[in-house]
LOMARFI-245897 format. One line per field, with one value per residue: residue number from 1; x, y, z of N, C-alpha, C, O, CB in turn. Coordinates in nm, 3 decimals, m for minus. Atoms other than C-alpha are relative to their C-alpha. Glycine has a CB too. Layout:
<rs>
nr [NUM / ...] .
nc1 [X / ...] .
nc2 [Y / ...] .
nc3 [Z / ...] .
cac1 [X / ...] .
cac2 [Y / ...] .
cac3 [Z / ...] .
cc1 [X / ...] .
cc2 [Y / ...] .
cc3 [Z / ...] .
oc1 [X / ...] .
oc2 [Y / ...] .
oc3 [Z / ...] .
cbc1 [X / ...] .
cbc2 [Y / ...] .
cbc3 [Z / ...] .
</rs>
This chain:
<rs>
nr [1 / 2 / 3 / 4 / 5 / 6 / 7 / 8 / 9 / 10 / 11 / 12 / 13 / 14 / 15 / 16 / 17 / 18 / 19 / 20 / 21 / 22 / 23 / 24 / 25 / 26 / 27 / 28 / 29 / 30 / 31 / 32 / 33 / 34 / 35 / 36 / 37 / 38 / 39 / 40 / 41 / 42 / 43 / 44 / 45 / 46 / 47 / 48 / 49 / 50 / 51 / 52 / 53 / 54 / 55 / 56 / 57 / 58 / 59 / 60 / 61 / 62 / 63 / 64 / 65 / 66 / 67 / 68 / 69 / 70 / 71 / 72 / 73 / 74 / 75 / 76 / 77 / 78 / 79] .
nc1 [m0.076 / m0.090 / m0.064 / m0.078 / m0.019 / m0.117 / 0.086 / m0.026 / m0.006 / 0.052 / 0.004 / 0.009 / 0.025 / 0.141 / 0.071 / 0.038 / m0.172 / 0.029 / 0.075 / m0.082 / m0.147 / 0.070 / 0.018 / m0.129 / m0.025 / 0.005 / m0.080 / m0.115 / 0.032 / 0.114 / 0.168 / 0.036 / m0.124 / 0.104 / m0.061 / 0.011 / m0.010 / 0.021 / 0.033 / 0.082 / 0.077 / 0.156 / 0.112 / m0.025 / 0.139 / 0.137 / m0.071 / m0.095 / 0.136 / 0.022 / m0.119 / 0.018 / 0.075 / 0.032 / m0.110 / 0.007 / m0.056 / 0.096 / m0.116 / 0.044 / 0.007 / m0.026 / m0.037 / m0.087 / m0.001 / m0.050 / m0.012 / m0.016 / 0.188 / m0.102 / 0.179 / m0.021 / 0.085 / m0.057 / 0.050 / 0.107 / m0.033 / 0.007 / 0.112] .
nc2 [0.185 / 0.047 / 0.092 / 0.113 / 0.193 / 0.079 / 0.106 / 0.151 / 0.035 / 0.156 / 0.072 / 0.068 / 0.094 / 0.058 / 0.000 / m0.098 / m0.140 / m0.141 / m0.063 / m0.019 / m0.084 / m0.098 / m0.032 / m0.017 / m0.163 / m0.081 / m0.013 / m0.008 / m0.137 / m0.077 / m0.002 / m0.080 / 0.037 / 0.068 / 0.101 / 0.064 / 0.180 / 0.041 / 0.134 / 0.041 / 0.088 / m0.045 / m0.078 / m0.140 / m0.077 / m0.028 / m0.017 / m0.154 / m0.031 / 0.012 / m0.047 / m0.174 / m0.065 / 0.073 / m0.072 / m0.154 / m0.073 / m0.028 / 0.110 / m0.122 / 0.095 / 0.141 / m0.022 / 0.045 / m0.024 / 0.159 / 0.131 / m0.067 / m0.147 / m0.121 / m0.109 / m0.097 / 0.053 / m0.140 / 0.043 / m0.033 / m0.034 / 0.068 / 0.110] .
nc3 [m0.050 / 0.018 / 0.107 / m0.095 / m0.007 / 0.024 / 0.049 / m0.071 / 0.123 / m0.053 / 0.096 / m0.062 / m0.180 / m0.092 / m0.188 / m0.077 / 0.012 / m0.005 / m0.085 / m0.137 / 0.072 / 0.015 / m0.132 / m0.056 / 0.047 / m0.037 / m0.137 / m0.029 / 0.107 / m0.118 / 0.036 / 0.096 / 0.088 / 0.164 / 0.028 / 0.151 / m0.055 / 0.065 / m0.090 / 0.079 / m0.019 / 0.105 / m0.127 / m0.039 / m0.034 / m0.128 / m0.105 / m0.039 / 0.087 / m0.125 / m0.156 / 0.022 / m0.046 / m0.164 / m0.140 / 0.034 / 0.112 / 0.108 / 0.163 / 0.118 / 0.112 / m0.023 / 0.094 / 0.004 / 0.118 / 0.051 / m0.081 / m0.122 / m0.037 / m0.014 / m0.096 / m0.085 / m0.188 / m0.119 / m0.137 / m0.112 / m0.112 / m0.122 / m0.058] .
cac1 [m1.470 / m1.174 / m0.855 / m0.689 / m0.658 / m0.556 / m0.605 / m0.622 / m0.545 / m0.764 / m0.712 / m0.703 / m0.833 / m1.228 / m1.455 / m1.419 / m1.057 / m1.121 / m1.391 / m1.199 / m0.871 / m1.141 / m1.260 / m0.880 / m0.848 / m1.092 / m0.992 / m0.704 / m0.806 / m0.957 / m1.326 / m1.431 / m1.055 / m1.134 / m1.014 / m0.971 / m1.056 / m0.933 / m1.083 / m1.136 / m1.375 / m1.766 / m1.902 / m1.676 / m2.022 / m2.283 / m2.025 / m1.871 / m2.202 / m2.379 / m2.058 / m2.100 / m2.421 / m2.446 / m2.108 / m2.206 / m1.967 / m2.069 / m1.976 / m1.917 / m1.836 / m1.841 / m1.721 / m1.587 / m1.314 / m1.122 / m1.254 / m1.142 / m1.460 / m1.247 / m1.523 / m1.412 / m1.589 / m1.532 / m1.523 / m1.816 / m1.843 / m1.709 / m1.935] .
cac2 [0.479 / 0.407 / 0.257 / 0.097 / m0.250 / m0.580 / m0.886 / m1.254 / m1.491 / m1.858 / m2.020 / m2.347 / m2.387 / m2.569 / m2.518 / m2.389 / m2.235 / m1.931 / m1.821 / m1.897 / m1.715 / m1.431 / m1.419 / m1.379 / m1.075 / m0.903 / m0.920 / m0.742 / m0.443 / m0.141 / m0.070 / 0.051 / m0.123 / m0.291 / m0.596 / m0.816 / m1.208 / m1.394 / m1.765 / m2.069 / m2.279 / m2.240 / m2.217 / m1.893 / m1.749 / m1.802 / m1.842 / m1.498 / m1.396 / m1.494 / m1.396 / m1.041 / m1.040 / m1.219 / m1.003 / m0.642 / m0.637 / m0.511 / m0.758 / m0.449 / m0.729 / m1.103 / m1.156 / m1.447 / m1.440 / m1.787 / m2.028 / m1.785 / m1.538 / m1.212 / m1.045 / m0.721 / m0.680 / m0.346 / m0.429 / m0.343 / m0.146 / m0.310 / m0.566] .
cac3 [0.589 / 0.690 / 0.497 / 0.787 / 0.800 / 0.838 / 0.705 / 0.740 / 0.554 / 0.623 / 0.290 / 0.295 / 0.619 / 0.762 / 1.031 / 1.285 / 1.195 / 1.008 / 1.206 / 1.538 / 1.373 / 1.287 / 1.640 / 1.769 / 1.506 / 1.605 / 1.976 / 1.908 / 1.642 / 1.809 / 1.676 / 1.336 / 1.192 / 0.802 / 0.843 / 0.466 / 0.560 / 0.277 / 0.283 / 0.077 / 0.263 / 0.075 / 0.429 / 0.506 / 0.375 / 0.618 / 0.894 / 0.875 / 0.756 / 1.178 / 1.352 / 1.183 / 1.291 / 1.674 / 1.778 / 1.595 / 1.307 / 0.994 / 0.636 / 0.415 / 0.135 / 0.081 / m0.311 / m0.484 / m0.713 / m0.864 / m0.633 / m0.319 / m0.121 / m0.020 / 0.274 / 0.422 / 0.801 / 1.003 / 1.376 / 1.558 / 1.872 / 2.216 / 2.356] .
cc1 [0.231 / 0.146 / 0.074 / m0.090 / 0.009 / m0.020 / 0.074 / m0.005 / m0.042 / m0.005 / 0.016 / m0.044 / m0.139 / m0.027 / 0.043 / 0.113 / m0.012 / m0.072 / 0.084 / 0.139 / m0.077 / m0.031 / 0.167 / 0.081 / m0.050 / m0.015 / 0.032 / 0.021 / m0.105 / m0.112 / 0.013 / 0.155 / m0.106 / 0.046 / m0.060 / 0.032 / 0.019 / m0.032 / m0.060 / m0.087 / m0.175 / m0.012 / 0.046 / m0.135 / m0.050 / 0.079 / 0.033 / m0.103 / m0.073 / 0.112 / m0.044 / m0.134 / m0.074 / 0.117 / 0.010 / 0.080 / m0.093 / 0.089 / 0.004 / m0.032 / 0.086 / m0.027 / 0.037 / 0.069 / 0.127 / 0.028 / 0.065 / m0.138 / 0.142 / m0.136 / 0.125 / m0.081 / 0.079 / m0.069 / m0.097 / 0.056 / 0.032 / m0.120 / m0.013] .
cc2 [0.044 / m0.088 / m0.074 / m0.141 / m0.140 / m0.140 / m0.172 / m0.057 / m0.145 / m0.065 / m0.090 / m0.079 / m0.060 / 0.109 / m0.026 / 0.146 / 0.128 / 0.073 / 0.025 / 0.093 / 0.184 / 0.055 / 0.108 / 0.202 / 0.065 / 0.118 / 0.167 / 0.117 / 0.066 / 0.025 / 0.127 / m0.010 / m0.099 / m0.126 / m0.150 / m0.131 / m0.063 / m0.159 / m0.156 / m0.139 / 0.049 / 0.044 / 0.141 / 0.102 / 0.049 / 0.038 / 0.099 / 0.070 / 0.022 / 0.050 / 0.125 / 0.034 / m0.076 / 0.137 / 0.205 / 0.097 / 0.023 / m0.059 / 0.135 / m0.112 / m0.174 / m0.033 / m0.184 / m0.080 / m0.103 / m0.089 / 0.080 / 0.089 / 0.106 / 0.040 / 0.079 / 0.041 / 0.134 / m0.067 / 0.074 / 0.101 / m0.077 / m0.071 / 0.089] .
cc3 [m0.030 / m0.064 / 0.098 / 0.034 / 0.015 / m0.072 / 0.007 / m0.088 / 0.016 / m0.155 / 0.034 / 0.099 / 0.016 / 0.044 / 0.041 / m0.052 / m0.054 / 0.020 / 0.130 / m0.044 / m0.064 / 0.114 / 0.105 / m0.016 / 0.082 / 0.152 / m0.023 / m0.104 / 0.102 / m0.077 / m0.104 / m0.086 / m0.177 / m0.007 / m0.160 / 0.065 / m0.166 / 0.003 / m0.141 / 0.004 / m0.019 / 0.152 / 0.058 / m0.011 / 0.057 / 0.118 / 0.062 / 0.026 / 0.164 / 0.045 / 0.016 / 0.119 / 0.142 / 0.053 / m0.073 / m0.095 / m0.095 / m0.097 / m0.098 / m0.190 / 0.011 / m0.207 / m0.015 / m0.107 / 0.005 / 0.133 / 0.147 / 0.037 / 0.055 / 0.044 / 0.072 / 0.082 / 0.034 / 0.176 / 0.042 / 0.147 / 0.109 / 0.077 / 0.142] .
oc1 [0.315 / 0.119 / 0.126 / m0.198 / 0.093 / m0.134 / 0.183 / m0.058 / 0.055 / m0.123 / 0.037 / m0.038 / m0.171 / 0.029 / 0.101 / 0.120 / m0.002 / m0.056 / 0.121 / 0.162 / m0.004 / m0.001 / 0.170 / 0.134 / 0.016 / m0.037 / m0.039 / 0.135 / m0.192 / m0.087 / 0.063 / 0.186 / m0.220 / 0.079 / m0.168 / 0.135 / m0.074 / 0.026 / m0.155 / m0.097 / m0.218 / m0.011 / m0.036 / m0.172 / m0.058 / 0.056 / 0.044 / m0.095 / m0.067 / 0.092 / m0.085 / m0.136 / m0.195 / 0.099 / 0.092 / 0.080 / m0.212 / 0.212 / m0.096 / m0.119 / 0.188 / m0.140 / 0.051 / 0.016 / 0.205 / 0.128 / 0.081 / m0.224 / 0.258 / m0.241 / 0.225 / m0.192 / 0.197 / m0.176 / m0.066 / 0.172 / m0.058 / m0.214 / m0.089] .
oc2 [0.089 / m0.205 / m0.179 / m0.190 / m0.160 / m0.161 / m0.220 / m0.019 / m0.218 / m0.093 / m0.092 / m0.196 / m0.002 / 0.218 / m0.128 / 0.269 / 0.220 / 0.183 / 0.136 / 0.172 / 0.280 / 0.173 / 0.213 / 0.293 / 0.112 / 0.237 / 0.261 / 0.159 / 0.025 / m0.046 / 0.239 / 0.079 / m0.132 / m0.158 / m0.207 / m0.164 / m0.041 / m0.219 / m0.149 / m0.228 / 0.145 / 0.161 / 0.214 / 0.183 / 0.170 / 0.146 / 0.118 / 0.141 / 0.141 / 0.110 / 0.181 / 0.111 / m0.093 / 0.209 / 0.293 / 0.219 / m0.006 / m0.052 / 0.174 / m0.111 / m0.217 / m0.016 / m0.253 / m0.165 / m0.101 / m0.124 / m0.011 / 0.131 / 0.065 / 0.055 / 0.027 / 0.017 / 0.161 / m0.112 / 0.193 / 0.110 / m0.160 / m0.007 / 0.053] .
oc3 [m0.108 / m0.089 / 0.059 / 0.066 / m0.073 / m0.114 / 0.038 / m0.192 / 0.033 / m0.178 / 0.155 / 0.135 / m0.088 / 0.053 / 0.003 / m0.059 / 0.027 / m0.033 / 0.166 / 0.047 / m0.091 / 0.130 / 0.169 / 0.048 / 0.175 / 0.176 / 0.012 / m0.124 / 0.179 / m0.174 / m0.091 / m0.166 / m0.210 / m0.122 / m0.179 / 0.124 / m0.243 / 0.094 / m0.219 / m0.082 / 0.045 / 0.188 / 0.116 / 0.074 / 0.079 / 0.173 / 0.183 / 0.126 / 0.196 / 0.151 / 0.118 / 0.215 / 0.156 / 0.151 / m0.046 / m0.113 / m0.095 / m0.105 / m0.158 / m0.276 / 0.064 / m0.252 / 0.085 / m0.178 / 0.100 / 0.194 / 0.229 / m0.040 / 0.054 / m0.018 / 0.122 / 0.035 / 0.012 / 0.214 / 0.047 / 0.187 / 0.121 / 0.123 / 0.231] .
cbc1 [m0.100 / m0.035 / 0.095 / 0.037 / 0.018 / 0.064 / m0.036 / m0.084 / 0.134 / m0.187 / 0.053 / 0.030 / 0.008 / 0.008 / m0.090 / 0.013 / 0.139 / 0.008 / m0.125 / 0.050 / 0.080 / m0.092 / m0.036 / 0.098 / m0.054 / m0.041 / 0.161 / 0.078 / m0.082 / 0.049 / m0.128 / m0.058 / 0.141 / 0.034 / m0.002 / 0.118 / m0.199 / 0.066 / m0.178 / 0.065 / 0.047 / m0.147 / m0.012 / 0.119 / m0.067 / m0.110 / 0.075 / 0.102 / m0.078 / m0.033 / 0.200 / m0.062 / m0.079 / 0.072 / 0.255 / 0.019 / 0.108 / m0.049 / m0.127 / 0.205 / 0.068 / m0.145 / 0.104 / m0.015 / 0.002 / 0.165 / 0.120 / 0.132 / m0.207 / 0.102 / m0.171 / 0.030 / 0.066 / m0.121 / 0.095 / m0.054 / m0.069 / 0.041 / 0.063] .
cbc2 [m0.208 / 0.003 / 0.070 / 0.077 / m0.032 / m0.021 / 0.050 / m0.066 / 0.030 / m0.004 / 0.015 / 0.015 / 0.124 / m0.112 / m0.050 / m0.063 / m0.045 / 0.039 / m0.076 / m0.171 / m0.139 / m0.022 / m0.181 / m0.138 / 0.055 / m0.018 / m0.119 / m0.132 / m0.041 / 0.159 / 0.039 / 0.156 / m0.149 / 0.078 / m0.043 / 0.059 / m0.083 / 0.051 / 0.066 / 0.010 / m0.048 / m0.144 / m0.104 / 0.053 / m0.019 / m0.157 / m0.039 / 0.087 / m0.160 / m0.122 / 0.011 / 0.052 / 0.036 / m0.238 / m0.126 / 0.055 / m0.063 / 0.158 / m0.197 / 0.157 / 0.097 / m0.089 / 0.129 / m0.036 / 0.156 / 0.004 / m0.138 / 0.090 / m0.065 / 0.084 / m0.126 / 0.084 / m0.205 / 0.222 / 0.001 / m0.163 / 0.063 / 0.080 / m0.199] .
cbc3 [m0.224 / 0.032 / m0.127 / 0.160 / 0.001 / 0.132 / m0.163 / 0.102 / m0.064 / 0.099 / m0.083 / m0.005 / 0.163 / 0.126 / 0.074 / 0.170 / m0.116 / m0.054 / 0.021 / 0.072 / m0.201 / m0.065 / 0.061 / m0.103 / m0.129 / m0.064 / 0.016 / m0.005 / m0.187 / 0.075 / 0.160 / 0.062 / 0.140 / m0.184 / 0.160 / m0.140 / 0.105 / m0.051 / 0.144 / m0.093 / 0.132 / m0.105 / 0.153 / m0.096 / 0.007 / 0.051 / m0.011 / m0.123 / m0.133 / 0.044 / m0.019 / m0.208 / m0.113 / 0.040 / m0.008 / 0.108 / m0.059 / m0.026 / m0.135 / m0.016 / m0.125 / 0.152 / 0.000 / 0.078 / m0.052 / m0.100 / m0.090 / m0.012 / 0.230 / m0.136 / 0.176 / m0.047 / 0.130 / m0.062 / 0.100 / 0.057 / 0.026 / 0.073 / 0.023] .
</rs>
């Protein structure tokens, strides 16, 4: 697993902003890069799973820590 990653801080933002920000970031990073996302909106658990499934990215981790959601996503192959 590559340890190269980008971090996206979406704390304090609500749907659809975190998904839109993730989508823009994924467009700018190479395939295989790990992206760590920090969020506070509970709907991101559902939204990021659907986002990854739809666009072919891999949701490696989703955990809640002190009312924050931490995600680790590997960018999939370019469509």
